[in-house]
Each structure stands twice: as structure tokens, then as C-alpha cells.
C-alpha positions as CSV (number, residue, x, y, z in Angstrom):
1,M,25.8,-9.4,35.9
2,N,25.3,-12.9,37.8
3,K,28.7,-14.5,38.9
4,G,27.9,-17.9,37.5
5,V,26.4,-16.4,34.3
6,F,30.0,-14.2,34.0
7,L,31.8,-17.4,34.5
8,T,29.9,-19.7,32.4
9,L,29.8,-16.9,29.5
10,M,34.0,-16.4,29.9
11,I,34.5,-20.7,29.7
12,F,31.9,-20.7,26.4
13,A,33.5,-18.0,25.1
14,S,36.8,-19.8,25.7
15,S,35.6,-22.8,23.5
16,L,34.8,-20.5,20.5
17,S,37.2,-20.2,18.1
18,A,35.4,-20.6,15.2
19,F,32.6,-18.9,15.9
20,E,31.4,-15.5,16.7
21,D,31.0,-15.2,20.8
22,S,27.2,-14.5,20.3
23,A,27.1,-16.9,18.1
24,L,26.4,-19.9,20.4
25,W,24.0,-20.5,23.4
26,L,22.9,-22.0,26.0
27,P,21.4,-21.8,29.1
28,V,23.6,-22.3,32.4
29,S,22.2,-25.7,33.3
30,Y,22.7,-27.1,30.3
31,Q,26.8,-25.4,29.8
32,K,28.2,-29.0,29.8
33,L,26.9,-29.9,26.7
34,A,28.9,-26.4,25.2
35,P,31.8,-28.7,23.7
36,E,28.9,-30.4,21.7
37,L,27.1,-27.3,20.5
38,R,30.2,-26.3,19.4
39,Q,30.8,-29.9,17.3
40,A,27.4,-29.4,15.7
41,A,27.9,-26.2,14.7
42,K,31.5,-27.3,13.3
43,K,30.0,-29.8,11.6
44,M,27.1,-27.8,9.9
45,E,29.6,-25.5,8.8
46,A,31.4,-28.3,6.9
47,L,28.4,-28.6,4.5
48,D,28.2,-27.4,1.1
49,S,25.3,-25.8,2.4
50,C,26.1,-24.0,5.1
51,Q,28.1,-21.3,4.5
52,K,28.0,-19.7,7.7
53,V,26.6,-20.9,11.6
54,L,24.6,-17.5,12.3
55,R,23.2,-19.2,15.6
56,G,23.1,-22.3,17.6
57,Y,21.6,-22.7,20.8
58,L,19.6,-25.0,23.0
59,H,16.1,-25.8,20.9
60,D,13.3,-25.7,23.1
61,S,12.2,-29.2,22.6
62,S,15.0,-30.1,25.0
63,H,13.1,-31.0,28.5
64,S,16.4,-32.6,29.4
65,I,20.2,-32.8,29.4
66,D,19.5,-36.4,28.1
67,D,17.4,-35.8,25.1
68,A,18.9,-32.1,24.3
69,T,18.7,-31.0,21.2
70,F,20.2,-27.9,19.1
71,M,18.9,-25.6,16.6
72,I,21.9,-24.8,13.9
73,V,21.2,-21.6,11.6
74,C,23.2,-21.4,8.5
75,R,23.6,-19.2,5.7
76,A,23.7,-20.9,2.8
77,P,26.3,-19.9,-0.2
78,N,22.6,-18.2,-2.1
79,R,23.0,-15.7,1.2
80,K,19.2,-17.7,2.2
81,T,18.8,-18.9,6.0
82,H,17.8,-22.3,7.1
83,S,18.0,-24.1,10.1
84,A,18.7,-27.9,11.4
85,L,18.0,-29.9,14.3
86,V,21.0,-31.5,15.6
87,D,20.9,-34.2,18.5
88,A,23.2,-32.8,21.1
89,H,24.9,-36.5,22.0
90,S,25.1,-38.0,19.0
91,L,25.1,-34.8,16.6
92,E,23.1,-36.4,13.8
93,V,21.3,-34.3,12.0
94,L,17.6,-35.0,13.4
95,Y,16.4,-33.3,10.1
96,P,16.5,-29.7,8.4
97,I,14.2,-27.2,8.3
98,V,13.6,-24.8,5.6
99,V,13.0,-21.2,7.0
100,E,11.4,-19.3,4.2
101,V,13.2,-15.8,3.6
102,P,10.7,-13.4,2.2
103,E,11.4,-11.9,-1.3
104,P,12.3,-7.8,-0.4
105,E,9.1,-6.1,-1.5
106,P,9.4,-4.1,-5.1
107,E,10.2,-0.7,-4.4
108,P,6.7,1.7,-4.8
109,D,7.0,3.2,-7.9
110,L,6.9,6.6,-6.7
111,E,5.8,8.2,-9.8
112,A,3.1,5.8,-11.3
113,E,1.7,6.4,-7.9
114,L,1.8,9.7,-8.4
115,K,0.1,9.8,-12.0
116,A,-2.7,7.4,-10.9
117,R,-3.9,10.1,-7.5
118,V,-3.6,13.3,-10.1
119,E,-5.7,11.1,-12.3
120,V,-8.0,10.5,-9.5
121,V,-7.8,14.1,-7.9
122,W,-8.3,15.4,-11.5
123,K,-11.8,13.2,-12.7
124,A,-13.3,14.4,-9.3
125,C,-12.1,18.1,-10.1
126,E,-13.9,17.7,-13.0
127,V,-17.0,16.0,-12.1
128,Q,-17.2,19.5,-9.3
129,Y,-16.6,21.9,-12.3
130,Q,-19.0,20.5,-14.4
131,A,-21.5,20.0,-11.3
132,K,-21.1,24.0,-10.1
133,T,-20.7,25.7,-13.7
134,R,-23.7,23.6,-15.2
135,F,-26.3,26.7,-14.8
136,M,-24.1,29.4,-16.0
137,R,-24.7,31.3,-19.1
138,N,-23.0,31.6,-22.4
139,L,-19.8,29.2,-20.2
140,K,-16.8,28.9,-22.3
141,T,-14.3,27.0,-20.7
142,L,-10.7,28.5,-21.6
143,T,-8.8,26.3,-20.5
144,E,-8.9,23.2,-22.7
145,G,-8.5,19.2,-21.6
146,Q,-6.6,18.3,-18.0
147,P,-4.8,21.4,-16.6
148,D,-1.2,20.8,-15.4
149,P,-0.7,19.9,-11.8
150,V,0.7,21.8,-9.2
151,I,1.8,19.6,-6.4
152,D,3.5,20.9,-3.4
153,E,5.8,19.4,-1.1
154,E,3.2,18.5,1.3
155,G,1.8,16.6,-1.4
156,M,-1.2,18.9,-2.4
157,V,-2.1,18.7,-5.9
158,S,-4.0,21.5,-7.2
159,F,-5.4,22.2,-10.5
160,T,-6.7,25.5,-11.8
161,V,-9.2,26.5,-14.9
162,D,-9.9,29.4,-16.0
163,F,-13.9,30.2,-17.4
164,D,-15.7,32.8,-18.8
165,A,-19.7,33.1,-18.4
166,E,-22.4,35.8,-18.8
167,S,-24.4,37.8,-16.5
168,L,-28.1,37.8,-16.6
169,Q,-27.5,41.4,-17.7
170,G,-25.2,39.9,-20.4
171,A,-22.3,41.1,-18.5
172,A,-18.5,39.5,-19.5
173,L,-18.1,37.5,-16.0
174,K,-14.5,36.0,-15.7
175,Y,-14.0,32.8,-13.7
176,R,-11.0,31.0,-11.9
177,A,-11.8,27.5,-10.8
178,T,-9.2,26.2,-8.3
179,C,-9.6,22.5,-6.9
180,Q,-7.3,20.9,-4.6
181,S,-6.8,17.5,-2.6
182,P,-4.3,17.7,0.3
183,D,-3.9,13.9,0.6
184,D,-5.2,10.4,-0.5
185,E,-7.7,10.3,2.0
186,T,-9.7,13.8,1.6
187,P,-11.8,14.4,-1.8
188,P,-10.7,17.1,-3.9
189,K,-12.6,20.6,-2.9
190,L,-13.2,23.0,-5.8
191,K,-13.4,26.7,-5.4
192,I,-14.7,29.3,-8.1
193,L,-13.4,33.0,-7.5
194,A,-13.4,35.9,-10.2
195,R,-10.6,36.1,-12.1
196,K,-8.6,39.0,-12.6
197,P,-7.8,40.9,-15.9
């Protein structure tokens, strides 16, 4: 660490009794304003709207020590964060700046999302099933309505539909249609195989 910066940090840290060492910060060239920054932070913390000073630093509108202003960031009793600009010399609060803290996003309703996905997959599977079986003779679907989905650990959604049909010669044929969709982006695919008795 640069010797000047280390000395500056040591002097500055020693002047901070009410705040954490990292809460207040000034560039090396503005270190003579350290007591004023500490006073500005104490002044803000004395307000009802500022339960704790989180940070205090030189605002980037400052071009010299003579026109320096501090940005003091406070946490209010309601846990929201707000800021204020404070004149480095008069310690006058120039104006408060409200920092909007976004509301936390609600937790996703995974159960509802999965239910919606299962519905979409089933509708697509149903369309494919009807398209692939439309010319089969004496088709008889044995699985009534929407079958229970099977969902594996990777998120694959599968449906199985058993059905019977007849060959051109009138022989009984037994089939099982399996329709699967591995994820939200991949359309489901339906396969028809012979069903073992």
C-alpha cells in the first residue's frame, strides 16, 4: 500500500469513532476535510429519518476543496436507503436525494409455472396424436382425457396414451403413444410403438 494512503487511512480511521472504518471515505487530496465529513455524518445520523449512516464520501460535483460537497447515504428506520448532499464547509444539507430501492421480486410460483407448462405440452401432444392416428381403422383410445404427466428430475414432461386399432385385414393392433418435451423451448415429440399385451 502507498505510504501516503496508509498514513491518510490511519489518520482518518482514528477520527472515526461512531462509524465503521469503511463507512466514510475521502480521496487523499481532500483528507483535510475528514473532520467535516465526520460531522456531516453525525448530523445526518441525528435526524429521525437516518437510523444509520451507511456511507459518506466526496460527491463527484466537487471540483476543489472550496466547493466540496459530501454524499451521505442513510438507512431509514423502515430499512429503505436515502441520500443527501451536504456542503463540506457549512454542513448545510443542500438537498435530500431519494434512492429508490426496488421492491423484491416475488418468488416465482414454480407449481403454477409447471402446471401451465404441463397444459401446453399436453395440448401439443394431443394435436400430434390426432394427426398421427386420423387414418387408423376402428381407433379406440383407451386412456381417457389427459393422462397424468410424468416429470423427471431434468424437467422432461411425458405423457403416455394407450390405444387400439385394426389392420386392413381386421387384425387387432395394440399401440402406445409416448409424447415428451425436455424443456420450455423444445416442442414435444410423439412416438407410436406397439404395446405389449
